[in-house]
Rosetta silent file (secondary structure, phi, psi, omega in degrees, C-alpha in Angstrom):
SEQUENCE: MNDIKTAKFAIGQVVRHRLFPFRGVIFDVDPQFNNTEEWYEAIPKDVRPRKDQPFYHLLAENSESEYIAYVSEQNLLEDDSGEPVRHPQLQELFDLGSDGQYAPKVRTRH
SCORE:     score description
SCORE:     0.000 S_00000001
   1 L     0.000  135.243  179.579  -25.783  -24.531  -57.498 S_00000001
   2 L   -74.806  141.678  177.811  -27.304  -27.282  -55.320 S_00000001
   3 L   -98.637   84.606 -176.881  -27.146  -26.867  -51.582 S_00000001
   4 L   -81.185  130.813 -177.469  -26.163  -30.429  -50.589 S_00000001
   5 L   -90.488  154.709  174.842  -26.451  -31.138  -46.870 S_00000001
   6 L   -78.752  136.727 -178.917  -24.091  -33.187  -44.728 S_00000001
   7 L   -65.191  135.059  179.773  -25.555  -36.538  -43.681 S_00000001
   8 L   -80.840  -31.571 -176.729  -26.734  -36.658  -40.071 S_00000001
   9 L  -109.994  160.483 -173.570  -26.483  -40.462  -39.808 S_00000001
  10 L  -118.673  158.782  173.381  -23.554  -42.792  -40.597 S_00000001
  11 L   -56.965  132.722 -179.838  -22.942  -46.117  -42.318 S_00000001
  12 L    91.414  -10.514 -178.628  -23.527  -48.877  -39.750 S_00000001
  13 L   -78.873  141.558  176.597  -25.797  -46.779  -37.562 S_00000001
  14 E   -90.795  127.387 -178.667  -29.118  -48.263  -36.407 S_00000001
  15 E  -131.197  165.441  174.735  -32.056  -45.962  -37.099 S_00000001
  16 E  -131.716  156.423 -179.628  -35.838  -46.152  -36.987 S_00000001
  17 E   -77.695  140.511 -178.821  -38.515  -44.549  -39.115 S_00000001
  18 L   -67.692  -35.302 -173.770  -40.232  -41.527  -37.614 S_00000001
  19 L  -108.022  -32.490 -173.251  -43.716  -42.483  -38.898 S_00000001
  20 L  -113.385  151.664 -173.936  -43.735  -46.202  -39.664 S_00000001
  21 L   -81.652   68.919  171.496  -42.827  -49.169  -37.420 S_00000001
  22 L  -144.514  160.684 -179.778  -39.521  -50.276  -38.915 S_00000001
  23 E  -141.959  171.020  178.908  -35.834  -49.905  -38.180 S_00000001
  24 E  -178.208  178.780  178.775  -32.582  -50.846  -39.834 S_00000001
  25 E  -106.595  130.872  179.208  -28.856  -50.442  -40.354 S_00000001
  26 E   -73.021  128.275  176.236  -27.619  -47.831  -42.826 S_00000001
  27 E  -118.632   -7.675  175.948  -25.476  -49.351  -45.581 S_00000001
  28 E  -162.360  156.844 -179.991  -25.308  -46.443  -48.057 S_00000001
  29 E  -136.288  133.577  170.860  -26.124  -42.733  -48.256 S_00000001
  30 E  -103.772  132.159 -178.201  -27.129  -40.527  -51.178 S_00000001
  31 L   -63.229  -22.750  172.710  -26.441  -36.801  -50.569 S_00000001
  32 L  -153.957  171.871 -176.000  -29.842  -36.063  -52.109 S_00000001
  33 L   -48.174  131.036 -179.632  -32.706  -38.029  -53.648 S_00000001
  34 L  -146.357   54.637  178.411  -31.428  -40.557  -56.199 S_00000001
  35 L  -131.112 -174.385 -176.775  -34.298  -42.909  -56.955 S_00000001
  36 L   -80.803  154.892  174.954  -36.956  -43.037  -59.668 S_00000001
  37 H   -63.582  -35.248  178.524  -39.764  -40.537  -60.084 S_00000001
  38 H   -59.876  -44.936  177.904  -42.179  -43.469  -60.053 S_00000001
  39 H   -60.624  -46.666 -177.343  -40.921  -44.451  -56.572 S_00000001
  40 H   -62.925  -45.637 -177.852  -41.179  -40.848  -55.367 S_00000001
  41 H   -68.934  -20.491  178.474  -44.677  -40.288  -56.747 S_00000001
  42 L   -73.194  -15.177  178.161  -45.902  -43.509  -55.081 S_00000001
  43 L   -78.312  130.168  178.708  -45.404  -41.880  -51.675 S_00000001
  44 L   -54.604  136.085 -173.338  -48.624  -40.211  -50.474 S_00000001
  45 H   -55.408  -35.580 -177.105  -48.322  -36.474  -51.029 S_00000001
  46 H   -71.529  -13.738  176.808  -49.028  -35.584  -47.387 S_00000001
  47 H  -123.982    8.125 -178.914  -45.948  -37.551  -46.217 S_00000001
  48 L   -67.033  125.638 -178.108  -43.731  -37.190  -49.312 S_00000001
  49 L   -78.406  161.251  172.533  -40.252  -35.985  -48.247 S_00000001
  50 L   -66.952  152.446  178.648  -38.239  -33.179  -49.816 S_00000001
  51 L   -87.638  -17.620 -173.002  -35.650  -34.311  -52.376 S_00000001
  52 L   -90.002   49.179 -179.656  -32.935  -31.860  -51.245 S_00000001
  53 L  -150.605  163.505  176.422  -31.707  -33.893  -48.283 S_00000001
  54 L   -62.260  144.664  173.495  -29.711  -37.067  -47.694 S_00000001
  55 E  -122.395  141.396 -171.962  -31.484  -40.368  -48.385 S_00000001
  56 E  -116.850  139.583  173.697  -30.375  -43.578  -46.707 S_00000001
  57 E   -95.207  125.240 -177.043  -30.325  -47.201  -47.864 S_00000001
  58 E  -119.706  141.739  162.208  -31.253  -49.473  -44.951 S_00000001
  59 E   -83.989   98.946 -167.062  -31.120  -53.161  -44.239 S_00000001
  60 E  -104.411  160.481  175.558  -34.557  -52.842  -42.690 S_00000001
  61 E  -149.143  149.773  167.872  -36.889  -54.939  -40.594 S_00000001
  62 L  -128.105 -167.155 -176.421  -40.350  -54.730  -39.127 S_00000001
  63 L   -69.100  -15.134 -174.982  -42.203  -57.228  -36.967 S_00000001
  64 L  -111.260  -27.889 -173.714  -42.971  -59.411  -40.001 S_00000001
  65 L  -157.368  175.276  175.419  -40.066  -59.295  -42.462 S_00000001
  66 E  -120.775  145.423 -175.877  -36.675  -57.989  -43.551 S_00000001
  67 E  -164.046  177.568  174.940  -36.136  -55.865  -46.654 S_00000001
  68 E   -99.155  133.448  178.752  -34.189  -52.975  -48.187 S_00000001
  69 E  -123.807  152.885  177.177  -35.602  -49.489  -47.530 S_00000001
  70 E  -124.698  113.987 -168.549  -34.782  -46.063  -48.985 S_00000001
  71 E  -133.824  138.686  177.214  -35.591  -43.319  -46.485 S_00000001
  72 E   -72.312  152.620  179.050  -35.165  -39.551  -46.295 S_00000001
  73 H   -58.471  -39.361 -177.362  -33.208  -38.054  -43.425 S_00000001
  74 H   -62.291  -18.824 -178.486  -36.274  -36.134  -42.188 S_00000001
  75 H  -102.654   11.387  179.641  -38.031  -39.466  -41.566 S_00000001
  76 E  -114.737  147.250  173.497  -35.268  -41.117  -39.529 S_00000001
  77 E  -131.387  151.723  175.221  -34.462  -41.105  -35.841 S_00000001
  78 E   -64.870  137.008  176.040  -31.563  -42.746  -34.017 S_00000001
  79 L   -97.399  113.599 -177.749  -32.567  -46.140  -32.608 S_00000001
  80 L  -109.563   23.563 -178.388  -31.197  -46.388  -29.105 S_00000001
  81 L   -69.627  -26.437 -177.079  -32.975  -49.623  -28.149 S_00000001
  82 L    79.548   -2.001  179.133  -29.722  -51.616  -28.190 S_00000001
  83 L   -75.933  137.364  177.156  -31.568  -54.510  -29.857 S_00000001
  84 L   -69.038  153.241  175.737  -29.659  -56.258  -32.670 S_00000001
  85 L   -91.103  140.472 -172.805  -31.054  -56.052  -36.187 S_00000001
  86 L  -101.029    8.701 -175.555  -31.934  -59.457  -37.658 S_00000001
  87 L   -57.162  132.421 -175.883  -31.587  -58.716  -41.389 S_00000001
  88 L   -66.454  -19.230 -179.940  -29.994  -61.727  -43.174 S_00000001
  89 L   -89.350   -3.669 -179.013  -27.592  -59.569  -45.243 S_00000001
  90 H   -55.086  -44.128 -176.264  -26.014  -57.876  -42.215 S_00000001
  91 H   -66.606  -21.811  177.385  -23.211  -60.431  -41.985 S_00000001
  92 H   -72.708  -33.110 -172.291  -22.247  -59.776  -45.620 S_00000001
  93 H  -108.322  -24.380 -171.829  -21.661  -56.054  -45.027 S_00000001
  94 E  -134.484  154.529  167.111  -20.955  -55.553  -41.318 S_00000001
  95 E  -108.026  142.310  177.644  -19.178  -56.932  -38.291 S_00000001
  96 E   -94.702  117.358 -178.743  -20.874  -56.557  -34.931 S_00000001
  97 L   -78.052  167.094  179.749  -18.475  -55.068  -32.415 S_00000001
  98 L   -63.772  -19.586  178.623  -18.348  -55.880  -28.710 S_00000001
  99 L   -87.156    2.214  179.358  -20.010  -52.504  -28.111 S_00000001
 100 L    84.378    3.359 -179.987  -23.053  -53.598  -30.152 S_00000001
 101 L   -92.176  150.015  178.414  -22.239  -51.234  -33.031 S_00000001
 102 E   -93.718  126.561  179.013  -22.128  -52.317  -36.677 S_00000001
 103 E  -116.230  132.468  178.263  -18.818  -51.682  -38.458 S_00000001
 104 E   -56.945  138.904  177.109  -18.452  -52.063  -42.237 S_00000001
 105 L   -65.742  143.595  175.273  -16.399  -55.127  -43.164 S_00000001
 106 L   -80.467  126.905 -178.899  -12.947  -54.379  -44.469 S_00000001
 107 L  -109.146  132.415  178.226  -12.735  -55.528  -48.061 S_00000001
 108 L   -91.439  132.955  176.872   -9.433  -56.476  -49.673 S_00000001
 109 L  -106.743  144.053 -179.907   -8.947  -55.444  -53.284 S_00000001
 110 L  -100.876    0.000    0.000   -6.648  -57.250  -55.673 S_00000001
């Protein structure tokens, strides 16, 4: 039986990478690794994360661009800078509250 861990971070939370200079807003969480082996093997072995932990989908940004990132929990830290994230897809998925937090948009189903 797999020992699936509870996610430490939440949808809408702003996080930053522990090793690399990027940050982003979480828009989805996988309870454990759920990407391709090719993607996993492309990560240098000395920094390759364990698969038995939550992985987060981020609307990410660095100083040069915006993109989607897939990051293990062990490589994330809470971003407490208070700076807004500039990713162009943020407005599609989130509303920015008066407290500066990102809240998932409420979607109506027919």
